[in-house]
DOKEFI-160426 format. One record per residue: residue in three letters; x, y, z of N, C-alpha, C, CB in turn. Coordinates in Angstrom, 2 decimals. Glycine has a CB too. Example, Ala and Ser with C-alpha at 12.3 -4.5 7.8 and 13.67 -1.06 7.14 Angstrom:
{timar:ala | nX:13.19 | nY:-5.69 | nZ:7.80 | caX:12.30 | caY:-4.50 | caZ:7.80 | cX:13.20 | cY:-3.30 | cZ:7.80 | cbX:11.31 | cbY:-4.47 | cbZ:9.05}
{timar:ser | nX:12.85 | nY:-2.25 | nZ:7.08 | caX:13.67 | caY:-1.06 | caZ:7.14 | cX:12.90 | cY:0.03 | cZ:7.87 | cbX:14.08 | cbY:-0.60 | cbZ:5.72}
REM end
This chain:
{timar:met | nX:158.81 | nY:158.77 | nZ:305.28 | caX:157.47 | caY:158.65 | caZ:305.90 | cX:157.53 | cY:159.21 | cZ:307.29 | cbX:156.97 | cbY:157.18 | cbZ:305.92}
{timar:ser | nX:156.57 | nY:160.08 | nZ:307.62 | caX:156.60 | caY:160.73 | caZ:308.92 | cX:156.10 | cY:159.71 | cZ:310.00 | cbX:155.71 | cbY:162.04 | cbZ:308.89}
{timar:thr | nX:156.37 | nY:160.08 | nZ:311.28 | caX:155.96 | caY:159.27 | caZ:312.37 | cX:154.44 | cY:159.09 | cZ:312.44 | cbX:156.46 | cbY:159.85 | cbZ:313.64}
{timar:ile | nX:153.73 | nY:160.18 | nZ:312.17 | caX:152.23 | caY:160.14 | caZ:312.19 | cX:151.74 | cY:159.17 | cZ:311.13 | cbX:151.60 | cbY:161.58 | cbZ:311.94}
{timar:thr | nX:152.28 | nY:159.23 | nZ:309.94 | caX:151.86 | caY:158.34 | caZ:308.84 | cX:152.18 | cY:156.89 | cZ:309.18 | cbX:152.56 | cbY:158.73 | cbZ:307.50}
{timar:lys | nX:153.33 | nY:156.65 | nZ:309.81 | caX:153.66 | caY:155.28 | caZ:310.18 | cX:152.70 | cY:154.75 | cZ:311.24 | cbX:155.09 | cbY:155.21 | cbZ:310.68}
{timar:asn | nX:152.34 | nY:155.58 | nZ:312.23 | caX:151.39 | caY:155.17 | caZ:313.24 | cX:150.02 | cY:154.95 | cZ:312.65 | cbX:151.32 | cbY:156.19 | cbZ:314.33}
{timar:leu | nX:149.60 | nY:155.80 | nZ:311.72 | caX:148.28 | caY:155.63 | caZ:311.13 | cX:148.25 | cY:154.36 | cZ:310.30 | cbX:147.90 | cbY:156.84 | cbZ:310.27}
{timar:ser | nX:149.29 | nY:154.08 | nZ:309.54 | caX:149.24 | caY:152.85 | caZ:308.71 | cX:149.23 | cY:151.61 | cZ:309.57 | cbX:150.43 | cbY:152.80 | cbZ:307.74}
{timar:gly | nX:149.96 | nY:151.63 | nZ:310.68 | caX:149.92 | caY:150.51 | caZ:311.58 | cX:148.56 | cY:150.30 | cZ:312.19 | cbX:150.91 | cbY:150.68 | cbZ:312.65}
{timar:ser | nX:147.91 | nY:151.43 | nZ:312.58 | caX:146.63 | caY:151.37 | caZ:313.18 | cX:145.57 | cY:150.91 | cZ:312.18 | cbX:146.28 | cbY:152.69 | cbZ:313.76}
{timar:arg | nX:145.75 | nY:151.31 | nZ:310.91 | caX:144.84 | caY:150.91 | caZ:309.88 | cX:144.89 | cY:149.38 | cZ:309.72 | cbX:145.18 | cbY:151.62 | cbZ:308.56}
{timar:glu | nX:146.05 | nY:148.80 | nZ:309.85 | caX:146.16 | caY:147.33 | caZ:309.80 | cX:145.40 | cY:146.69 | cZ:310.96 | cbX:147.64 | cbY:146.90 | cbZ:309.83}
{timar:thr | nX:145.44 | nY:147.33 | nZ:312.13 | caX:144.68 | caY:146.80 | caZ:313.28 | cX:143.17 | cY:146.85 | cZ:312.97 | cbX:145.00 | cbY:147.62 | cbZ:314.60}
{timar:val | nX:142.72 | nY:147.92 | nZ:312.36 | caX:141.30 | caY:148.08 | caZ:312.05 | cX:140.91 | cY:146.98 | cZ:311.02 | cbX:140.99 | cbY:149.54 | cbZ:311.48}
{timar:his | nX:141.73 | nY:146.77 | nZ:310.01 | caX:141.41 | caY:145.77 | caZ:308.98 | cX:141.49 | cY:144.34 | cZ:309.55 | cbX:142.37 | cbY:145.91 | cbZ:307.77}
{timar:ala | nX:142.24 | nY:144.13 | nZ:310.61 | caX:142.39 | caY:142.78 | caZ:311.20 | cX:141.09 | cY:142.30 | cZ:311.78 | cbX:143.49 | cbY:142.76 | cbZ:312.29}
{timar:tyr | nX:140.20 | nY:143.25 | nZ:312.20 | caX:138.95 | caY:142.88 | caZ:312.79 | cX:137.81 | cY:142.72 | cZ:311.76 | cbX:138.58 | cbY:143.90 | cbZ:313.82}
{timar:thr | nX:138.16 | nY:142.66 | nZ:310.50 | caX:137.13 | caY:142.56 | caZ:309.47 | cX:136.68 | cY:141.10 | cZ:309.25 | cbX:137.65 | cbY:143.17 | cbZ:308.15}
{timar:arg | nX:137.42 | nY:140.15 | nZ:309.80 | caX:137.02 | caY:138.76 | caZ:309.74 | cX:135.80 | cY:138.53 | cZ:310.67 | cbX:138.20 | cbY:137.84 | cbZ:310.14}
{timar:arg | nX:134.80 | nY:137.89 | nZ:310.15 | caX:133.59 | caY:137.67 | caZ:310.95 | cX:133.19 | cY:136.19 | cZ:310.85 | cbX:132.41 | cbY:138.62 | cbZ:310.48}
{timar:val | nX:132.57 | nY:135.69 | nZ:311.92 | caX:132.14 | caY:134.31 | caZ:312.02 | cX:130.64 | cY:134.34 | cZ:312.38 | cbX:133.00 | cbY:133.51 | cbZ:313.09}
{timar:glu | nX:129.88 | nY:133.49 | nZ:311.77 | caX:128.45 | caY:133.34 | caZ:312.08 | cX:128.34 | cY:132.40 | cZ:313.26 | cbX:127.62 | cbY:132.81 | cbZ:310.84}
{timar:val | nX:127.82 | nY:132.91 | nZ:314.41 | caX:127.64 | caY:132.12 | caZ:315.62 | cX:126.13 | cY:131.92 | cZ:315.83 | cbX:128.32 | cbY:132.82 | cbZ:316.87}
{timar:pro | nX:125.70 | nY:130.67 | nZ:316.00 | caX:124.27 | caY:130.44 | caZ:316.23 | cX:123.78 | cY:131.20 | cZ:317.49 | cbX:123.98 | cbY:128.90 | cbZ:316.37}
{timar:met | nX:122.62 | nY:131.79 | nZ:317.37 | caX:121.95 | caY:132.57 | caZ:318.44 | cX:122.58 | cY:133.91 | cZ:318.74 | cbX:121.93 | cbY:131.79 | cbZ:319.68}
{timar:leu | nX:123.81 | nY:134.17 | nZ:318.24 | caX:124.45 | caY:135.47 | caZ:318.45 | cX:124.55 | cY:136.25 | cZ:317.15 | cbX:125.83 | cbY:135.29 | cbZ:319.06}
{timar:gly | nX:124.55 | nY:135.56 | nZ:316.00 | caX:124.68 | caY:136.24 | caZ:314.72 | cX:126.13 | cY:136.34 | cZ:314.32 | cbX:124.06 | cbY:137.63 | cbZ:314.78}
{timar:glu | nX:126.43 | nY:137.40 | nZ:313.57 | caX:127.76 | caY:137.59 | caZ:313.07 | cX:128.62 | cY:138.29 | cZ:314.10 | cbX:127.72 | cbY:138.36 | cbZ:311.78}
{timar:val | nX:129.80 | nY:137.67 | nZ:314.38 | caX:130.70 | caY:138.14 | caZ:315.45 | cX:132.08 | cY:138.42 | cZ:314.78 | cbX:130.81 | cbY:137.06 | cbZ:316.65}
{timar:ala | nX:132.68 | nY:139.58 | nZ:315.13 | caX:134.03 | caY:139.91 | caZ:314.64 | cX:135.06 | cY:139.05 | cZ:315.38 | cbX:134.34 | cbY:141.45 | cbZ:314.84}
{timar:val | nX:136.04 | nY:138.56 | nZ:314.63 | caX:137.06 | caY:137.72 | caZ:315.21 | cX:138.38 | cY:138.54 | cZ:315.29 | cbX:137.25 | cbY:136.39 | cbZ:314.37}
{timar:pro | nX:138.93 | nY:138.60 | nZ:316.49 | caX:140.17 | caY:139.38 | caZ:316.64 | cX:141.36 | cY:138.66 | cZ:315.98 | cbX:140.47 | cbY:139.63 | cbZ:318.15}
{timar:pro | nX:142.42 | nY:139.33 | nZ:315.71 | caX:143.61 | caY:138.69 | caZ:315.10 | cX:144.20 | cY:137.65 | cZ:316.05 | cbX:144.69 | cbY:139.75 | cbZ:314.74}
{timar:pro | nX:144.96 | nY:136.71 | nZ:315.52 | caX:145.50 | caY:135.58 | caZ:316.32 | cX:146.33 | cY:136.02 | cZ:317.49 | cbX:146.33 | cbY:134.69 | cbZ:315.46}
{timar:asp | nX:147.07 | nY:137.11 | nZ:317.42 | caX:147.88 | caY:137.52 | caZ:318.56 | cX:146.98 | cY:137.98 | cZ:319.73 | cbX:148.85 | cbY:138.65 | cbZ:318.15}
{timar:lys | nX:145.86 | nY:138.60 | nZ:319.41 | caX:144.91 | caY:139.03 | caZ:320.47 | cX:144.22 | cY:137.80 | cZ:321.08 | cbX:143.84 | cbY:140.03 | cbZ:319.90}
{timar:ile | nX:143.91 | nY:136.82 | nZ:320.25 | caX:143.27 | caY:135.62 | caZ:320.79 | cX:144.21 | cY:134.92 | cZ:321.74 | cbX:142.85 | cbY:134.68 | cbZ:319.66}
{timar:ala | nX:145.50 | nY:134.84 | nZ:321.38 | caX:146.52 | caY:134.23 | caZ:322.25 | cX:146.63 | cY:134.99 | cZ:323.57 | cbX:147.89 | cbY:134.19 | cbZ:321.54}
{timar:tyr | nX:146.56 | nY:136.31 | nZ:323.51 | caX:146.62 | caY:137.15 | caZ:324.72 | cX:145.44 | cY:136.85 | cZ:325.61 | cbX:146.65 | cbY:138.65 | cbZ:324.36}
{timar:tyr | nX:144.23 | nY:136.84 | nZ:325.04 | caX:143.05 | caY:136.58 | caZ:325.84 | cX:143.05 | cY:135.19 | cZ:326.40 | cbX:141.81 | cbY:136.81 | cbZ:325.03}
{timar:ala | nX:143.54 | nY:134.18 | nZ:325.63 | caX:143.65 | caY:132.81 | caZ:326.09 | cX:144.61 | cY:132.72 | cZ:327.27 | cbX:144.11 | cbY:131.91 | cbZ:324.95}
{timar:gly | nX:145.71 | nY:133.46 | nZ:327.15 | caX:146.70 | caY:133.50 | caZ:328.25 | cX:146.12 | cY:134.05 | cZ:329.53 | cbX:147.89 | cbY:134.32 | cbZ:327.85}
{timar:leu | nX:145.30 | nY:135.10 | nZ:329.38 | caX:144.64 | caY:135.66 | caZ:330.58 | cX:143.67 | cY:134.61 | cZ:331.18 | cbX:143.85 | cbY:137.00 | cbZ:330.21}
{timar:gly | nX:142.96 | nY:133.87 | nZ:330.26 | caX:142.06 | caY:132.85 | caZ:330.74 | cX:142.77 | cY:131.73 | cZ:331.47 | cbX:141.28 | cbY:132.29 | cbZ:329.61}
{timar:val | nX:143.95 | nY:131.34 | nZ:330.97 | caX:144.70 | caY:130.29 | caZ:331.64 | cX:145.21 | cY:130.76 | cZ:332.96 | cbX:145.85 | cbY:129.82 | cbZ:330.78}
{timar:leu | nX:145.67 | nY:132.01 | nZ:333.04 | caX:146.12 | caY:132.56 | caZ:334.33 | cX:145.00 | cY:132.58 | cZ:335.34 | cbX:146.67 | cbY:133.97 | cbZ:334.16}
{timar:ala | nX:143.81 | nY:132.95 | nZ:334.86 | caX:142.65 | caY:133.01 | caZ:335.74 | cX:142.22 | cY:131.60 | cZ:336.16 | cbX:141.47 | cbY:133.74 | cbZ:335.03}
{timar:ala | nX:142.27 | nY:130.62 | nZ:335.25 | caX:141.88 | caY:129.24 | caZ:335.57 | cX:142.86 | cY:128.61 | cZ:336.56 | cbX:141.81 | cbY:128.39 | cbZ:334.28}
{timar:leu | nX:144.14 | nY:128.96 | nZ:336.45 | caX:145.11 | caY:128.43 | caZ:337.38 | cX:145.22 | cY:129.22 | cZ:338.68 | cbX:146.44 | cbY:128.38 | cbZ:336.73}
{timar:gln | nX:144.37 | nY:130.24 | nZ:338.79 | caX:144.27 | caY:131.10 | caZ:339.96 | cX:145.56 | cY:131.87 | cZ:340.26 | cbX:143.88 | cbY:130.29 | cbZ:341.15}
{timar:val | nX:146.31 | nY:132.16 | nZ:339.19 | caX:147.46 | caY:133.07 | caZ:339.29 | cX:146.98 | cY:134.45 | cZ:339.50 | cbX:148.35 | cbY:132.99 | cbZ:338.06}
{timar:ile | nX:145.94 | nY:134.80 | nZ:338.72 | caX:145.24 | caY:136.09 | caZ:338.93 | cX:143.79 | cY:135.79 | cZ:339.15 | cbX:145.43 | cbY:137.07 | cbZ:337.72}
{timar:glu | nX:143.07 | nY:136.66 | nZ:339.83 | caX:141.65 | caY:136.48 | caZ:340.06 | cX:140.85 | cY:136.71 | cZ:338.79 | cbX:141.19 | cbY:137.42 | cbZ:341.15}
{timar:trp | nX:139.74 | nY:135.98 | nZ:338.61 | caX:138.97 | caY:136.09 | caZ:337.38 | cX:138.39 | cY:137.50 | cZ:337.19 | cbX:137.84 | cbY:135.05 | cbZ:337.38}
{timar:pro | nX:138.00 | nY:138.23 | nZ:338.22 | caX:137.50 | caY:139.61 | caZ:337.96 | cX:138.62 | cY:140.50 | cZ:337.34 | cbX:136.97 | cbY:140.27 | cbZ:339.30}
{timar:leu | nX:139.83 | nY:140.30 | nZ:337.76 | caX:140.94 | caY:141.06 | caZ:337.22 | cX:141.17 | cY:140.68 | cZ:335.76 | cbX:142.20 | cbY:140.83 | cbZ:338.04}
{timar:ala | nX:141.10 | nY:139.43 | nZ:335.43 | caX:141.22 | caY:139.02 | caZ:334.03 | cX:140.11 | cY:139.65 | cZ:333.18 | cbX:141.18 | cbY:137.48 | cbZ:333.92}
{timar:leu | nX:138.88 | nY:139.73 | nZ:333.69 | caX:137.79 | caY:140.35 | caZ:332.94 | cX:138.04 | cY:141.85 | cZ:332.76 | cbX:136.44 | cbY:140.11 | cbZ:333.66}
{timar:val | nX:138.51 | nY:142.48 | nZ:333.77 | caX:138.76 | caY:143.96 | caZ:333.70 | cX:139.87 | cY:144.22 | cZ:332.69 | cbX:139.15 | cbY:144.55 | cbZ:335.12}
{timar:ile | nX:140.93 | nY:143.43 | nZ:332.69 | caX:142.05 | caY:143.61 | caZ:331.74 | cX:141.54 | cY:143.35 | cZ:330.31 | cbX:143.26 | cbY:142.64 | cbZ:332.09}
{timar:thr | nX:140.73 | nY:142.34 | nZ:330.12 | caX:140.22 | caY:142.03 | caZ:328.79 | cX:139.30 | cY:143.13 | cZ:328.32 | cbX:139.48 | cbY:140.69 | cbZ:328.78}
{timar:ala | nX:138.39 | nY:143.60 | nZ:329.19 | caX:137.49 | caY:144.68 | caZ:328.79 | cX:138.28 | cY:145.93 | cZ:328.47 | cbX:136.46 | cbY:144.97 | cbZ:329.90}
{timar:gly | nX:139.32 | nY:146.24 | nZ:329.21 | caX:140.15 | caY:147.40 | caZ:328.93 | cX:140.83 | cY:147.32 | cZ:327.57 | cbX:141.18 | cbY:147.56 | cbZ:330.01}
{timar:his | nX:141.32 | nY:146.15 | nZ:327.22 | caX:141.96 | caY:145.98 | caZ:325.89 | cX:140.93 | cY:146.11 | cZ:324.83 | cbX:142.66 | cbY:144.61 | cbZ:325.76}
{timar:leu | nX:139.74 | nY:145.53 | nZ:325.01 | caX:138.71 | caY:145.64 | caZ:323.95 | cX:138.31 | cY:147.05 | cZ:323.76 | cbX:137.49 | cbY:144.81 | cbZ:324.28}
{timar:leu | nX:138.09 | nY:147.79 | nZ:324.83 | caX:137.69 | caY:149.17 | caZ:324.72 | cX:138.84 | cY:150.05 | cZ:324.10 | cbX:137.29 | cbY:149.69 | cbZ:326.12}
{timar:ala | nX:140.04 | nY:149.74 | nZ:324.44 | caX:141.17 | caY:150.51 | caZ:323.85 | cX:141.23 | cY:150.27 | cZ:322.33 | cbX:142.54 | cbY:150.10 | cbZ:324.52}
{timar:asp | nX:141.00 | nY:149.00 | nZ:321.91 | caX:141.01 | caY:148.71 | caZ:320.47 | cX:139.89 | cY:149.41 | cZ:319.76 | cbX:140.92 | cbY:147.20 | cbZ:320.22}
{timar:gln | nX:138.67 | nY:149.46 | nZ:320.38 | caX:137.56 | caY:150.17 | caZ:319.75 | cX:137.83 | cY:151.66 | cZ:319.67 | cbX:136.28 | cbY:149.91 | cbZ:320.51}
{timar:his | nX:138.42 | nY:152.22 | nZ:320.69 | caX:138.74 | caY:153.67 | caZ:320.68 | cX:139.78 | cY:153.96 | cZ:319.61 | cbX:139.25 | cbY:154.14 | cbZ:322.08}
{timar:leu | nX:140.78 | nY:153.08 | nZ:319.53 | caX:141.84 | caY:153.28 | caZ:318.52 | cX:141.30 | cY:153.27 | cZ:317.12 | cbX:142.90 | cbY:152.21 | cbZ:318.65}
{timar:ser | nX:140.37 | nY:152.31 | nZ:316.86 | caX:139.82 | caY:152.22 | caZ:315.51 | cX:138.97 | cY:153.43 | cZ:315.20 | cbX:138.99 | cbY:150.94 | cbZ:315.34}
{timar:gly | nX:138.19 | nY:153.95 | nZ:316.13 | caX:137.40 | caY:155.14 | caZ:315.92 | cX:138.27 | cY:156.37 | cZ:315.73 | cbX:136.45 | cbY:155.35 | cbZ:317.07}
{timar:leu | nX:139.36 | nY:156.43 | nZ:316.46 | caX:140.28 | caY:157.57 | caZ:316.38 | cX:140.95 | cY:157.55 | cZ:315.02 | cbX:141.34 | cbY:157.52 | cbZ:317.52}
{timar:val | nX:141.42 | nY:156.40 | nZ:314.55 | caX:142.07 | caY:156.31 | caZ:313.27 | cX:141.09 | cY:156.65 | cZ:312.15 | cbX:142.65 | cbY:154.93 | cbZ:313.06}
{timar:lys | nX:139.85 | nY:156.21 | nZ:312.24 | caX:138.82 | caY:156.48 | caZ:311.25 | cX:138.62 | cY:158.00 | cZ:311.16 | cbX:137.47 | cbY:155.74 | cbZ:311.61}
{timar:gly | nX:138.51 | nY:158.64 | nZ:312.28 | caX:138.28 | caY:160.07 | caZ:312.31 | cX:139.45 | cY:160.85 | cZ:311.73 | cbX:138.02 | cbY:160.52 | cbZ:313.71}
{timar:ile | nX:140.66 | nY:160.47 | nZ:312.04 | caX:141.84 | caY:161.14 | caZ:311.54 | cX:141.94 | cY:160.91 | cZ:310.03 | cbX:143.11 | cbY:160.63 | cbZ:312.27}
{timar:gly | nX:141.65 | nY:159.69 | nZ:309.60 | caX:141.66 | caY:159.38 | caZ:308.17 | cX:140.68 | cY:160.22 | cZ:307.37 | cbX:141.36 | cbY:157.92 | cbZ:307.95}
{timar:glu | nX:139.46 | nY:160.36 | nZ:307.93 | caX:138.44 | caY:161.20 | caZ:307.25 | cX:138.88 | cY:162.66 | cZ:307.20 | cbX:137.06 | cbY:161.10 | cbZ:307.98}
{timar:ala | nX:139.51 | nY:163.14 | nZ:308.29 | caX:139.97 | caY:164.54 | caZ:308.32 | cX:141.09 | cY:164.73 | cZ:307.26 | cbX:140.48 | cbY:164.92 | cbZ:309.76}
{timar:leu | nX:141.98 | nY:163.76 | nZ:307.12 | caX:143.09 | caY:163.89 | caZ:306.16 | cX:142.50 | cY:163.84 | cZ:304.73 | cbX:144.17 | cbY:162.73 | cbZ:306.37}
{timar:glu | nX:141.48 | nY:163.03 | nZ:304.48 | caX:140.92 | caY:162.96 | caZ:303.15 | cX:140.25 | cY:164.24 | cZ:302.77 | cbX:139.96 | cbY:161.84 | cbZ:303.04}
{timar:ser | nX:139.56 | nY:164.89 | nZ:303.69 | caX:138.87 | caY:166.14 | caZ:303.39 | cX:139.82 | cY:167.31 | cZ:303.26 | cbX:137.85 | cbY:166.44 | cbZ:304.46}
{timar:ala | nX:141.02 | nY:167.20 | nZ:303.74 | caX:142.01 | caY:168.29 | caZ:303.71 | cX:142.60 | cY:168.49 | cZ:302.36 | cbX:143.10 | cbY:168.04 | cbZ:304.69}
REM end
């Protein structure tokens, strides 16, 4: 298995991990991240609550990770569609 194929299959698992959804009142259906991501975000929250890091920094780090995950899933989807059409 090539390196590209290994990376794509790992990324595909990341995309499928966000398929779990929860119905939240007044918000509607919300995607639930995998448990390891929830633990990471909770850790950032604890660090911010204990004032180890400032809360704006925790928000910026969290937003960066969320945006990176969204970009990765879109990138993998595009590469997958290109490979299917080839």
